[in-house]
C-alpha positions, -999 to 999 in steps of 0.1 A, spaced: 330 -330 -458 304 -358 -462 311 -381 -491 292 -411 -506 306 -441 -523 294 -444 -559 278 -477 -568 299 -488 -597 269 -493 -620 257 -457 -615 291 -441 -621 280 -436 -658 255 -410 -646 284 -387 -637 304 -392 -669 300 -382 -706 286 -408 -730 312 -434 -741 336 -429 -712 322 -453 -685 341 -484 -696 376 -469 -701 372 -451 -667 361 -483 -651 391 -501 -665 414 -476 -647 395 -479 -614 396 -517 -615 432 -519 -626 445 -496 -598 419 -508 -572 406 -472 -567 381 -465 -539 361 -437 -556 337 -414 -537 316 -385 -548 317 -355 -525 293 -327 -519 304 -293 -534 337 -281 -519 347 -245 -524 385 -250 -525 389 -282 -545 371 -301 -572 387 -335 -564 415 -351 -544 437 -382 -543 452 -402 -515 477 -429 -522 473 -465 -511 486 -477 -477 489 -511 -461 453 -509 -449 436 -489 -477 434 -488 -515 440 -457 -536 413 -432 -528 399 -405 -551 370 -381 -545 353 -358 -570 327 -332 -564 293 -345 -574 279 -311 -584 302 -309 -615 288 -313 -650 298 -345 -667 327 -330 -687 341 -312 -656 337 -345 -636 357 -364 -662 385 -338 -664 388 -337 -626 388 -375 -623 415 -377 -649 435 -351 -630 434 -372 -599 440 -405 -618 472 -388 -631 483 -383 -595 476 -420 -588 496 -432 -618 525 -408 -610 526 -421 -575 524 -457 -587 554 -451 -610 576 -427 -590 564 -428 -554 573 -396 -535 604 -390 -556 588 -363 -579 569 -331 -574 531 -332 -571 525 -313 -604 559 -318 -619 571 -329 -653 562 -365 -647 526 -357 -636 521 -334 -665 532 -360 -690 509 -387 -675 479 -363 -673 484 -352 -709 485 -389 -720 452 -396 -701 435 -365 -716 448 -373 -751 431 -408 -749 397 -393 -743 402 -363 -767 411 -388 -794 378 -406 -789 358 -374 -793 340 -375 -760 341 -338 -755 321 -311 -773 342 -291 -799 347 -260 -776 360 -281 -747 381 -302 -770 397 -271 -784 407 -258 -750 420 -292 -739 442 -294 -769 458 -261 -759 466 -274 -724 480 -308 -734 515 -295 -737 516 -280 -702 486 -289 -681 476 -267 -652 483 -278 -616 447 -272 -607 420 -291 -625 400 -269 -649 423 -240 -639 430 -226 -674 406 -196 -680 397 -207 -715 389 -243 -704 369 -230 -674 348 -208 -697 341 -237 -720 332 -262 -692 310 -237 -675 287 -235 -705 275 -270 -695 267 -261 -659 232 -258 -647 244 -229 -625 253 -209 -656 217 -195 -657 218 -182 -621 255 -172 -618 279 -152 -640 316 -148 -644 330 -116 -630 342 -106 -665 306 -106 -677 296 -78 -654 300 -41 -661 324 -20 -641 307 -6 -610 281 -34 -607 277 -50 -572 280 -87 -569 279 -114 -543 303 -143 -537 296 -177 -522 301 -166 -486 276 -138 -489 300 -108 -491 291 -81 -515 316 -63 -537 317 -36 -564 336 -45 -596 364 -21 -604 390 -18 -631 411 -46 -645 447 -46 -634 467 -68 -658 449 -102 -654 426 -95 -624 399 -71 -614 403 -48 -584 370 -50 -565 359 -32 -533 342 -50 -505 311 -29 -496 311 -36 -459 347 -29 -452 360 -8 -481 389 -32 -485 401 -39 -520 405 -75 -534 418 -89 -567 395 -114 -585 401 -136 -615 379 -126 -645 364 -161 -644 354 -160 -608 318 -171 -605 295 -146 -588 258 -139 -583 236 -108 -582 239 -87 -550 
């Protein structure tokens, strides 16, 4: 996936107001090579630890809104700090990572850089952060309000039962009933049934 290195003086364009300097301090302290990636379907960001020949590397999707960008960047920074302290001795999203990620989030929550609705959801997740950045349904809903795409796309839970919708690869489905936490939906072309998260982003068929 093509990536572009971010000129350090333009990094602030991707971040909420008041967060540029503290983020920059982390990047300089750990000698992070930060790149901004085009939209990726499966991940929002990733981290690769330093080697003899390269510094720590973090990439974050450039199509994220500023609050999602910051949350994702902190998620990846937490991986870096965890690796710096423990190496490969601990699980990727284990207790150590969760503690460090919570501490990073708390720093920015304390400085009131997030809108009230996002801050409220982050406070809920501080005790046990999710393994996937922006994974908690409540946090995802709050963050999505600040997406430009929110005017052209909807969450599956916002559609009425029986409505047809399209996913990013172009396939069309019909929304069915909710089974526990997910919706059972029928793929129109094949008749196969799939389970979708209620906060899965879809567009009109």
